[in-house]
N, C-alpha and C positions, 0 to 999 in steps of 0.2 A: 441340472442333471449332468453328471460327468459322463459324456458319451464315450470317453476313452475306454471305459470298462464294459460297455454294453456288449451283450451276446444275443444273437438271434438264434432261436431253436425251432426246428421243424420236426414234427412227428408224423410218421407214415401211418397208413391205414391199419396195419397189424398192431401198431403201438396204441391205437385208440379204438380197438374193435369191441371192447367190453369194459365193464366197470372195473374189473381187476387190472386191466391194462391202464385205464385212466389213473388208478392209484399209483402205479409205477411211474407214470409220466409226472404226476404231481410231486412225488418224492425227488425226482431228478431236478425239477424246476426249483423247488424250495431249497435244495441243497446248495444252490449258488444264486445269490441275490442279483448277480449280473445278468442272469438269464431273464431278460426283460420283455422280449417280443417273441411270441409263440405263434407258429403257423401250423394248424392242424389239417390233416387229410380227413376224408370221410371214413367211417368205420369199415375196416377190411374184414377178411375172413376170420372167424373165431376157431374154425376147425376146417379140415380138408374139403369137405363137401358143402361148406357154407357159401353164401353168396355175398359179394361185396355190396354195400349200400348203393354205391354209384350205379352198379349194374341193375339193382332193383329200381332205381329212378329211371334209368333208360327204358327198362321194360314197362314201367308205369306210363311213361310218355308215349311209347309205341302203342299201348292199348288205347290211350286217350285219343291219339291221332287217327285211330281206326273207328272211333266212336264207341269203343267198348267200355264197360264199367271198370273202374279202377279201385273200387272200395277194398277188394281183397288184397291186392298187391300193395296198395298204399297202407293198408292195415299192418302189413309185414314191416314196412318202413317205420311206422309209428311205434310198433312193438320193440324194434331194435333200440330206438332212442329212449323210450320209456323204461326199458330194462336197465339201461346205463344210468339214467336218473335215479331209479329206485335203488340200484346197487350202490350208488354213491350216497344215498340218503339225503338227496337235495330237495329243498322246497322250491322247485322250479316247474313251471307249467309251460309247455310249448303249444298249447291248444290254439292260440291265435296264429302262430306260425304255420301249424299244420293246416288250419282252415284256409289260410291265404295261399299256401303252396298247392293244396289239392284243387282249389278253384282255378289257379293259374294253369295247372296241368290240364284240367278239363277243357279250359279255353285255349289250349295249345299255344301257350305263350312263347314256347321255343325249346328246342332240344338242349341247347347250352344252359338255359335257365334250369331245366330239370336236372341236368348233370351236376350243376353247382350247388344244389341244395344240400347235398350230403355234407360238404365242407361247412356250409353256412350253419346248419343245425348243430354239427359237432363243435363248431366255434362258439356258439351260444352256450352250450353245456360247459365246455372247458373254461370259458371266461367266468361263468358263475362259480364253478368249482374252485378256481384259483383266486377269485376275488379280483380279477384283472378287468380292465376296460375292454369293450368289444368294439372293433373297428371293422365295418363291412368293407370287404375288398372292392366292391363295386364303387365305393366312394373315393378310392385312392389309387386304383390300378386301372390304366386306360389303354384302349386300343384305338387305332385310327380307322377311318372310314373303310379302308381296304382290309381291315381285320388284322393288321400287323401291330404288334405291341408297341406302344408309344413310350419308350424308355425314359426320355428326358422329361416329358410332362409328368409322368408317374413319379420320377425321382424328386422333382420339385415339389409337387403337391404332398406326396407321402412324407418327405422329410419335414415339411412344415407341420403336418398333422402329428407325427410321432413326437415332436418336441412338446406337444401338449399332453402326452400320455406317458407317464413313467413306466407303466407296465400295461401291456395290451395283448390281446389275441386277435390275429388277422387271419381269416379263413384262406386256405390255399386254393389254387386251381382256376380262379376266375377273376374277371374285372368287368369293365363296362365299355360299351361302344358310345360314340358321340350322341346317338339317339337314346341313350340310357338303357338299352337292352343289355342283357348279360352275354358276355363272351368268355369262353373257357380256353385255356391252353390245351395242348394235347394231353392224353392220359399220362399221369405221373407229374402233371404240371404244378403240384404243390411244391415240388423241389424248386421250381422257378420262382414262385412267390416268395419262398424263404430267402432266396438269393437277392431278390429285389428289395425285400425289407432290410436285409443285412447291409446292402449298399446305402439305402436311404437313411438308415440309423447310424451309419459309420461304425458298425460293429467291429470289434477286434477279432471276432471269429463267428463263423456260421456253422452251428452244430446241426447235423442232419441225422436224426435218430430213426432207426429202422429195426429190422429183425435179424440183421447180420452184423458181425463185428468188423465192419470195414470191407474193403476190396480184397479179393483173393487173386492169386496169380493166374488162375484159370477157372473155368466153369466146374464146380464140384460135381455136376452131373456127368462130367466126362473124365475128370481127374479126381482120384480118391485123395481127400485131404490135401488140397493144394495149399501152398504156403501163403500167409497173409502178406499184404503190401503195407508197409508201415508209412511210407511217404511216397507221394506221386505228384507230378506237376500237372497243371491245368492242361498242358498240351498232350501229355501222355494219357490223361483221363479222357480227353476229347477223342483221341484215337480209339481207345478201348470201348468207350461208351457207344460210339458210332458203330462199332463192329460187334455189338451185342452184349457188352457188359452192362447190366441193367440196374445196378445198385442206385445210381443217380441219373436223373433225366439229363441228357447231354446238353440241353440248352440252359440248364441251371448254372453252368460255368460262367457265362458271359457277364452278368451283372457284378458278381464279386470279383471277377478277373479285372474288370475296369478299375475297381477300387483297391485291388491288391489284398483282398480279404481271404484268409485261408478257410477251407471247409474241413470239418472234422466229421467223418462218418462214424456213428456210434450205434451200439446195440441197446435198445430199451430194456431187453431182458438180461443183459450183462453190462450194467452201467459202469462197472469198474474197469472194463476192457478199454484200452487206449484207442482202438479203432485205427482208421486210416486218416492221415493228414494230407490234404490236397493243397498245394502251395503254388505260388506264381513262378518261383524259380528255386531250383535245387541243383547245385553243380554235381556233375558226375562224381560218384564216390567210390566206384570200383567194387562195391559189395556184391552186386549182381549185375550180370551183363544185360539181362532183360528184366523189365518191370512186370510185364504181364502178356498173356496171349488171349485173344478173343476172335470170334468169327461168326459168320452168318451164312446160311444157305439161301438159295433162291435167286441166283444170278444167271444172266445169259451173256454170251460174248458174240458181238457182231464183228466178223472178220472180213475186211475188204482187201483184195489183192489187185495191184495194178503195176505193171512195169514202169519204172521211172517216175513213180508218184512223188519221189523226193524232189524232183525238179519241176513239179507242177505247182506253181504259186497258188496258195489259197486252198489246196486240196483238203487239208484237215479242217479248215474253217467251214468249208461247204458241207462236209460230213456232219460236223457238230451242229451246224445250222439246222439240218434236217432233224436231228435229235431234239434240239431246242424247240423247234416249231411244233413238235409232237407233244410238248409238255413233259418230256422225260429228262431226268437228271442222269448224267453218266457218273460212274464210280472210278474207273481207271482207264488209261489209254496206253496199254503196252503196244509198241509199234516196232517195225523194222524198216529197212530201206524201201521195200516194195509191198509192205503189208501195214495195215492199220487196224487195230482191234479196239472196240469200244465195249466196255463192260457196263451193263445196265441191270436194273432190277427186273426180273422176269415178269412180275405182276404188273409193273408199269408199262412194259413193252407189249404185253399180250394184246390189248385192245387195238394197237396200232401196228402190229407186226408186219403185215403185208404192205401197208402204206409206207412204213419206214424203209423197207427194202426197196420198194419201187422208187421212192423219192431219192434215195441214195444213188440208185442206178442212174436216174435222170441227172442228178447233180454232178457226179464225177465219172460216170461211164466206166465202172471197174471191170477188170478182166473176170473177176468172180467175187461173189459175196455169199457168206454162209452165216448161219445163226446156230450156235450150240447152247443148249440149256443144261440145267442140273450142275451148275458151277457153284462152288462154295468159296468164299474168301476168308482168309485167316490173316490177322494182323499180329505180328510179333513186335512189341513196343518196348522201348527202353532208352532213357537218356544216356545210359552208360555205353550203348552200342558204338557211339562215335569214337570212344577211346579204346574199343576192343577190336583187335585185328581178327579178321576171318569169321566174323559173326554170320554173315550171309552164307559162307561156305558150310558152317556148322549146321545152319538151318536146312540147307539143301541136302547135305549128307544125311541128316537125321531122317528126313522125309524119304530119301531114296532107300535107306536101310529098312524102312518100314514097308517097302514095296508099294509106295504111292507115286503115281505119275504126276509130276508137277506141270500144270497147264499154263501157269503164268507166275512171274515174279516181278515185283515193282518196289523199288526203294526210293524214298524221297531224298532230295538233295541235303536235307538237314540230318539225315541218318538216324532219325528218331524211331522210324518204323520200317518194317519189311512186310509187304503184303504178298501173300501167295494165293494162287488160284488152283484148286484141286476139284476133282469130281466130288459131287455131294456124298456119294457112298463112301468116300475116303476121308471125309471131314474129321470125324472123331479120331480115327487112326492117326491122322497127320498131327492133330493137336497133342495126342499122347506122346508121339515120337519127339516132337519139338520140346515139350515140357521135360521129358526124361533127359534130353540132351543137356538142358541148362540147369536142371535141378541137381546140382552136385556141390 
């Protein structure tokens, strides 16, 4: 097999929600014989009020864990898959799989197992439909005892297995623990599986097919018809994904980044659209100053004031030690000579709020300490910003003209992003102002 030409393709839940969508997926795959390894998600929504199959499995498991009958809800799951099989005209029976899964759910084999069966069953159908081999992800994707993905063991085993299969379907979202129980990635984890397979197969490209034609410069729910992003670097994508751009799971970047494999975000419903190319390196081209804007609400800022703190050795370390001991990750650290601010996720802080304040007081004896909620963070990201003078000034001016009070500004030393803090009520207004400033 000539691995130089191999392509790994992943299809999201909306791309495999029905028999009609399966047909589109097959057309895409057979159009290019180099599309050899296929990673399916579980069936997504067929229409707005529909339920994703993964959510049906979660509900089913919750019923079983309470000792409730699951026949009705499991019947819904069976009906979804049977309708796909019938719509494709396949002579395929999943009765044995249904019986095994239903029994496992009744015996409460595990929530991760339940969640993974959506991808497993879709993988079985897709492999049969395409005439491809089926490789169970639990046999080739591994987690360590602590639940952390074991990338090197997985890459070694999966690489060897793929060499024995010219064309194969590998279900997304899950792998196995050392005790052979099923372990899932976080929601959207099929993106990660696709990236893992692309690395193990030395693919020339990882195509991620979804229901949008690539990344947009901003959230279309906030900005009307935002411009598409043709090319974006892994670093830019990481910044935007972390701050709320949800086309691709943020952790899906790492396996292909190691191998230098580009990702192409494509639209199953518009297969001729070029989509967005995600690459390891792309020099500043001067076309656009910024690549994209993204943000999230739900942050709190802990502000500590103390005269001469800058001369107190270890002050910042002791504050962050308190945050760490509470199991909280911090987002940003905007600080001054006599002030230190720590931005954290409000939901993470909530259970430990009083304890954190008390422990900081004990650790550094501040003159004052306050916690302000309802903060939103906005990331303005772009590899071209390093070459453009006055970018930060333009951002600040745009926000000020929109009558938005800027609560925080933080720019990394690599100048690839500028992070702003604004009141949650001003979030959308600030994004519109920034986008308008640079959309010229």
